[in-house]
C-alpha positions in Angstrom: 92.9 102.0 68.8 93.0 98.9 66.5 90.4 97.1 68.6 88.1 100.1 68.5 88.4 100.5 64.7 87.8 96.8 64.1 84.9 96.8 66.5 83.2 99.8 64.8 83.8 98.2 61.4 82.3 94.9 62.3 79.3 96.4 64.1 78.7 98.7 61.2 78.8 95.8 58.7 76.4 93.8 60.9 74.0 96.7 61.4 74.2 98.1 57.8 71.5 96.0 56.3 69.0 96.9 59.1 69.8 100.6 59.6 71.6 101.8 56.5 75.2 102.7 56.4 75.2 106.1 58.1 73.0 105.1 61.0 74.9 101.8 61.4 78.2 103.6 61.6 76.9 106.2 64.0 75.3 103.5 66.2 78.5 101.5 66.3 80.7 104.5 67.1 78.4 105.8 69.9 78.1 102.3 71.4 81.9 101.8 71.4 82.4 105.2 73.0 79.8 104.9 75.7 80.7 101.3 76.4 84.4 102.2 76.7 83.7 105.2 79.0 81.3 103.2 81.1 83.7 100.3 81.5 86.6 102.6 82.4 84.4 104.5 84.9 83.4 101.3 86.6 87.0 100.1 86.6 88.2 103.4 88.2 85.3 103.2 90.8 86.3 99.7 91.8 90.0 100.5 91.9 89.5 103.6 94.0 87.1 101.8 96.3 89.8 99.1 96.9 92.3 101.7 97.9 90.2 104.1 100.1 89.7 103.5 103.7 85.9 104.1 103.8 83.0 102.0 105.2 82.4 99.2 102.7 79.5 96.8 102.1 80.0 93.2 100.8 80.8 94.6 97.3 83.5 96.9 98.5 85.0 94.3 100.8 85.2 91.7 98.0 86.8 94.2 95.6 89.3 95.3 98.3 90.2 91.8 99.4 90.9 90.6 95.9 92.9 93.6 94.9 95.0 93.8 98.1 96.1 90.2 97.4 97.7 91.7 94.3 99.4 94.5 96.1 100.6 92.8 99.3 100.7 89.1 98.6 101.5 88.4 95.0 102.0 91.3 92.6 102.2 88.8 89.7 98.5 87.8 90.0 95.0 89.3 90.4 95.4 92.1 87.9 91.6 92.5 87.5 90.0 95.1 89.8 86.4 95.3 88.6 83.8 93.0 90.2 83.1 89.9 88.2 86.2 90.2 86.0 88.2 87.4 87.5 87.8 85.5 84.2 90.4 87.9 82.7 93.0 86.6 85.2 91.9 83.0 84.4 92.3 83.7 80.7 95.9 85.1 81.1 97.0 82.6 83.7 97.3 85.2 86.5 94.7 83.8 88.9 95.7 84.0 92.5 97.1 80.7 93.9 98.0 80.7 97.6 100.9 78.2 97.2 102.4 80.0 94.2 102.0 83.4 96.0 103.9 82.0 99.0 106.7 80.9 96.8 106.9 84.3 95.0 106.5 86.4 98.1 109.5 88.7 98.5 109.4 90.9 101.6 112.0 93.2 100.1 110.0 94.2 97.1 106.4 93.6 98.1 105.8 97.3 98.9 107.4 98.4 95.6 105.2 96.1 93.5 108.1 93.9 92.6 110.4 96.7 91.6 113.9 97.1 93.1 113.3 99.4 96.1 116.3 101.5 95.0 114.9 102.0 91.5 115.5 105.7 90.7 111.8 106.3 90.1 110.9 105.0 93.5 113.8 106.9 95.2 112.7 110.1 93.5 109.0 109.5 94.6 110.1 108.9 98.2 112.1 112.1 98.2 109.2 114.1 96.7 106.9 112.8 99.5 109.5 113.2 102.3 110.0 109.4 102.8 113.6 108.8 103.8 113.7 105.0 103.4 111.6 102.0 102.2 109.8 100.4 105.2 110.9 96.8 105.9 108.3 94.0 106.0 108.8 90.8 108.0 107.8 87.5 106.5 104.9 86.0 108.3 105.0 82.3 109.0 
C-alpha cells in the first residue's frame, strides 16, 4: 500500500507540469493499477504453468525447471517465478547454487517446503485430502 501511494505521488509530481494536477493524478493511478494487475496476472500465469502437467514449449520448460528447483531441491532459493525475474533472487541473495542446495537438502522436509511434516497445518491438510502419511523421499547420490 505504501509503495503504491509513494509511486502515485511521485509520478503525479513528475507529470503535473506537463498534464496538470488532475490528469497527472489520474494517469499515475491508472498506470499503477494496470501495471500491478498485469504483473500479477503474468506471475500467476507463470506459476500455474510451472505446476500444471501440460505440453510446454521452451518458455514453459524454462519456467518449470527453475521453479521446481525451488520446490524439490532447495526451498530457500529461486523464489521468482516469472520469466526474466531472476534478478530479484540475485538482489536478495536467494539465487540457486547447486553446492548450497546439496548442503541444505533435507529429504524429510523437502515435500513440505521446509516445514515440519507433522506441523498441524500440514496434518490437517493431509486429513482433508485423505492422505494418511507424508511420503518419504530417498536422498539421491
